[in-house]
KESE-891068 format. One line per 8 residues: number of its first residue (from 0); their letters; for each residue x, y, z of C-alpha. Coordinates in nm, 3 decimals, m for minus. Layout:
BEGIN
NUM	A	X:Y:Z | ...
//
This chain:
BEGIN
0	MKQYSRGS	12.209:10.194:8.832 | 11.856:10.097:8.931 | 11.760:9.735:8.923 | 11.446:9.698:8.721 | 11.183:9.433:8.780 | 11.041:9.238:8.490 | 10.702:9.095:8.411 | 10.609:8.888:8.108
8	HTTYHHRY	10.565:9.202:7.896 | 10.692:9.484:8.117 | 11.004:9.621:8.278 | 10.941:9.853:8.572 | 11.074:10.025:8.884 | 10.770:10.123:9.094 | 10.868:10.179:9.455 | 10.636:10.313:9.722
16	HIVWITKY	10.688:10.409:10.086 | 10.354:10.339:10.257 | 10.259:10.414:10.619 | 9.938:10.356:10.812 | 9.852:10.394:11.180 | 9.634:10.226:11.440 | 9.304:10.394:11.515 | 9.346:10.664:11.781
24	RYKLLRGA	9.722:10.599:11.747 | 9.700:10.341:12.030 | 10.035:10.173:12.092 | 9.911:9.814:12.073 | 10.143:9.650:11.821 | 10.368:9.453:12.054 | 10.458:9.088:12.100 | 10.235:8.831:11.932
32	LQQRVREI	10.001:9.095:11.787 | 10.294:9.275:11.624 | 10.429:8.951:11.478 | 10.086:8.852:11.347 | 10.042:9.188:11.169 | 10.386:9.141:11.011 | 10.292:8.790:10.891 | 9.964:8.909:10.740
40	VAQVAEEF	10.129:9.203:10.560 | 10.397:8.971:10.418 | 10.132:8.717:10.312 | 9.923:8.979:10.128 | 10.235:9.116:9.958 | 10.324:8.769:9.834 | 9.971:8.711:9.702 | 9.984:9.038:9.506
48	GVHIVNGV	10.333:8.969:9.371 | 10.469:9.267:9.564 | 10.829:9.266:9.690 | 10.882:9.419:10.035 | 11.217:9.597:10.010 | 11.216:9.714:10.372 | 10.968:9.773:10.651 | 10.903:9.806:11.021
56	VSSDHVHI	10.602:9.734:11.242 | 10.612:9.992:11.522 | 10.391:10.004:11.828 | 10.132:10.229:11.660 | 10.206:10.224:11.285 | 10.341:10.021:10.994 | 10.606:10.142:10.745 | 10.667:9.943:10.429
64	FVSIPPHV	10.886:10.019:10.129 | 10.759:9.805:9.842 | 10.812:9.735:9.475 | 10.468:9.704:9.315 | 10.408:9.553:8.969 | 10.225:9.776:8.719 | 9.905:9.568:8.722 | 9.858:9.613:9.100
72	RESDLVKV	9.697:9.932:9.228 | 9.863:10.069:9.537 | 9.523:10.150:9.691 | 9.403:9.791:9.639 | 9.717:9.655:9.806 | 9.676:9.881:10.112 | 9.303:9.810:10.130 | 9.364:9.435:10.148
80	MKGRSSRK	9.660:9.465:10.388 | 9.466:9.684:10.630 | 9.134:9.501:10.589 | 9.266:9.148:10.627 | 9.499:9.234:10.913 | 9.221:9.420:11.098 | 8.974:9.134:11.061 | 9.220:8.860:11.151
88	VQQEFPEL	9.378:9.026:11.453 | 9.038:9.114:11.596 | 8.931:8.750:11.555 | 9.254:8.610:11.700 | 9.298:8.865:11.981 | 8.956:8.906:12.145 | 9.094:9.156:12.400 | 9.101:9.413:12.119
96	RKRYWGRH	8.721:9.423:12.110 | 8.714:9.628:12.432 | 8.927:9.902:12.280 | 8.804:9.877:11.918 | 8.434:9.819:11.960 | 8.356:9.957:11.612 | 8.563:9.686:11.440 | 8.807:9.938:11.296
104	FWARGYFS	9.162:9.855:11.399 | 9.343:10.092:11.163 | 9.281:10.465:11.122 | 9.130:10.585:10.794 | 9.366:10.644:10.507 | 9.740:10.601:10.470 | 10.052:10.793:10.368 | 10.227:10.710:10.041
112	VTSGNVTD	10.518:10.853:9.846 | 10.707:10.716:9.549 | 11.084:10.693:9.561 | 11.112:10.936:9.269 | 11.083:11.240:9.497 | 11.273:11.074:9.779 | 11.556:10.836:9.696 | 11.551:10.469:9.789
120	EMIDEYIN	11.855:10.527:10.010 | 11.677:10.802:10.206 | 11.377:10.577:10.275 | 11.602:10.282:10.371 | 11.803:10.508:10.601 | 11.486:10.645:10.761 | 11.349:10.296:10.827 | 11.684:10.160:10.946
128	NHADAHNR	11.731:10.453:11.185 | 11.384:10.397:11.324 | 11.401:10.273:11.685 | 11.485:9.901:11.705 | 11.471:9.857:11.328 | 11.751:9.602:11.353 | 11.541:9.334:11.528 | 11.464:9.148:11.208
136	NDAENISL	11.331:8.796:11.220 | 11.338:8.737:10.843 | 10.969:8.787:10.769 | 10.997:8.960:10.434 | 11.239:9.233:10.554 | 10.990:9.374:10.810 | 11.137:9.429:11.153 | 10.958:9.453:11.485
144	E	11.004:9.763:11.699
//
């Protein structure tokens, strides 16, 4: 049986698998940069009241499987995650300015699917079978690849 989340006046089960990539699909998300992106994504999720069920930060993309409350728009969540992480990593890692001179760290858009068409177990299995998905450091269930 599904575990439902509860708000003050709602009971819900809204799960989304969301993926976005670096601009030009550059494989830059390694080491300190990768960890910083993970921290920012977890921080934004906490601010929005979103629970990260599972996730992985790969070298050129981010996968997250999240439970989103009904009052939060998925597009707003992704906009803030991508926008804040782009701005902060470009401020904190000045070497990125050479490669991303237009101040766009992430590619346009994102992929999203609800777990209604694909089961939670299938998404978890996909993320867990992703290369090096077992290197978790307890930052909101997002592993580093």
